[in-house]
C-alpha positions, -999 to +999 in steps of 0.1 A: -003+004+000+009+037-006+030+049+024+048+082+026+067+092+059+080+125+068+111+134+089+128+163+103+111+188+121+119+205+151+126+232+169+147+261+155+157+301+160+148+323+138+168+328+108+176+285+111+169+264+090+161+225+088+157+203+061+126+176+052+124+144+041+097+124+029+098+088+019+077+070-003+067+036-010+037+011-026+040+029-062+057+042-089+073+080-074+094+085-104+058+083-123+042+117-100+046+146-088+051+153-052+036+180-032+042+198+003+018+214+023+019+230+060-007+239+081-006+260+114-027+256+137-063+274+136-056+274+098-061+257+068-038+235+050-014+252+023-001+241-003+038+255-002+054+236-032+055+206-059+079+191-076+068+173-110+079+136-122+112+136-143+115+171-154+120+184-118+099+214-122+095+233-090+066+257-082+069+276-047+040+297-024+052+332-027+058+333+009+086+312+004+103+316-029+135+319-020+137+303+008+124+270+010+141+241-023+117+217-033+140+183-046+136+148-050+156+115-054+136+090-080+163+067-066+156+068-030+122+072-035+124+106-016+114+137-021+129+168+002+125+205+015+153+224+025+142+253+047+169+284+053+156+314+066+130+309+088+105+326+100+080+320+134+050+320+109+069+294+089+053+270+123+032+248+110+029+208+104+047+200+074+033+170+051+041+153+020+013+143-007+012+124-035-020+124-060-025+087-076-055+080-099-075+110-084-067+099-050-047+118-028-021+103-001-009+123+030+022+117+053+017+116+090+031+149+091+061+167+107+066+190+135+084+227+127+085+250+154+104+287+141+109+300+177+135+317+200 
């Protein structure tokens, strides 16, 4: 079955960096675009970044452009989110997501807290 497992979250000071990872299994990873979403307390889940399957085309929400980088390694069935210059407003649970044959699959999420 499809599984997505995020890791790499934690507590970081403003201006710091974190690298999130999402390990995928149960499907042909290289065939599908992947996305990172986040959900802050009391807010709706929002799309942060996406990457296409083979051309590695990337798209970012305006609030993270120039600070976050999404990447993938199709040989390792993994997608990453490098987050630099973190701000308190980046605090959220971060999820990776795959859309396979019209069905959405989500990981369990990883908490990112940016605070001094």
